[in-house]
C-alpha positions in Angstrom: 13.2 23.3 58.9 13.7 23.3 62.6 17.2 24.2 63.9 17.9 20.8 65.3 16.9 18.9 62.1 19.5 18.0 59.5 19.4 18.3 55.8 19.4 14.9 54.1 22.9 13.6 53.3 23.7 12.7 49.7 22.9 9.1 49.3 20.6 9.0 52.3 17.9 6.3 52.1 14.4 7.3 51.1 13.1 7.1 54.7 15.7 9.6 55.9 15.0 11.8 52.9 11.3 11.7 53.5 11.6 12.6 57.2 13.9 15.5 56.4 11.5 16.6 53.6 8.7 16.7 56.1 10.8 19.0 58.3 11.5 21.8 55.8 10.4 25.2 57.1 10.7 28.2 54.8 10.8 30.4 57.9 14.2 29.0 58.9 17.2 30.9 57.5 19.0 27.9 56.0 16.0 26.1 54.6 16.6 25.2 50.9 13.0 25.9 50.1 13.9 29.7 50.3 16.1 29.4 47.2 13.4 27.5 45.3 10.9 30.1 46.3 13.2 32.8 45.1 13.6 31.1 41.7 9.9 30.6 41.1 8.8 34.0 42.4 11.4 36.1 40.8 10.1 38.6 38.2 11.4 36.6 35.2 10.7 33.2 36.9 7.0 33.9 37.2 6.7 35.2 33.7 8.7 32.4 32.1 6.7 29.7 34.0 3.4 31.5 33.1 4.3 31.6 29.4 5.4 28.0 29.3 2.1 27.0 31.0 0.5 27.9 27.7 2.8 25.8 25.4 6.4 25.1 24.6 8.5 27.8 23.1 11.8 28.3 21.3 14.1 30.8 23.0 13.4 33.7 20.7 9.6 33.1 20.9 9.8 33.0 24.7 11.8 36.2 24.8 9.0 37.9 22.8 6.3 36.4 24.9 8.0 37.6 28.1 8.2 41.3 27.3 11.3 43.2 28.5 13.5 40.3 29.4 17.1 40.5 28.1 18.7 37.5 26.4 21.1 37.2 29.3 18.4 37.2 32.0 16.2 34.8 30.0 19.0 32.4 29.5 19.9 32.6 33.2 16.3 32.1 34.3 15.8 29.1 32.0 19.0 27.5 33.3 18.0 28.0 36.9 14.5 26.7 36.3 15.9 23.7 34.3 18.3 22.9 37.1 15.5 23.0 39.7 13.5 20.6 37.6 10.8 23.0 36.4 11.8 23.4 32.8 12.7 20.8 30.2 15.2 21.9 27.5 14.9 19.9 24.3 17.9 20.5 22.0 17.3 19.0 18.5 20.5 18.1 16.5 19.4 19.9 13.3 20.8 22.8 11.3 20.1 25.4 12.3 20.0 24.2 16.0 16.5 24.1 17.5 15.9 24.2 21.2 12.5 24.0 22.7 11.6 24.8 26.3 8.6 23.3 28.1 7.4 22.6 31.6 8.0 19.4 33.5 5.2 18.1 35.7 6.8 19.8 38.6 7.0 23.0 36.5 3.3 22.8 35.7 2.5 22.6 39.4 4.7 25.6 40.2 3.5 27.6 37.2 -0.1 27.2 38.2 0.6 28.4 41.7 2.6 31.5 40.7 0.3 32.3 37.8 -2.7 32.4 40.1 -0.8 35.0 42.2 0.2 37.0 39.1 -3.4 37.1 37.9 -4.6 38.2 41.4 -2.1 41.1 41.3 -3.5 42.2 38.0 -7.0 42.2 39.5 -5.9 44.2 42.6 -3.8 47.0 41.0 -6.5 49.6 41.6 -6.8 48.6 45.3 -3.0 48.7 45.8 -2.8 52.1 44.1 -5.5 53.5 46.3 -3.7 52.1 49.4 -0.5 53.7 48.3 -2.2 57.1 47.7 -3.8 56.9 51.1 -0.5 56.0 52.8 1.4 58.8 50.9 -1.3 61.3 51.7 -1.1 60.5 55.4 2.7 60.8 55.4 2.7 64.2 53.6 
């Protein structure tokens, strides 16, 4: 967002909100898109979004699908992604309690973007390793 532009005020009409939306600029230090970018591109954010792109999961299933994530980090990541509108939490009033997590339409869109980047990194591991070795060799 440009420095002279303002963020939309709560309760601003849709025209004001749209014009502010068109002015968002991730390169500006106070742009809220930076926080959204941080959420969807965090280590656990990417992996949770990718897993949920396949299907909905219960918490314990999702924890197993996203190897290495602690319960605390998974809960925090899910809460953040739910707050941002990417994840839907469906708590069913049964005994024992059942909670399912799935992607919203906005979450599907974000997941497709970050999953493409994640898959690209998998394909390019060897090239990055070679670049690191060349860099380290030149520095030695």
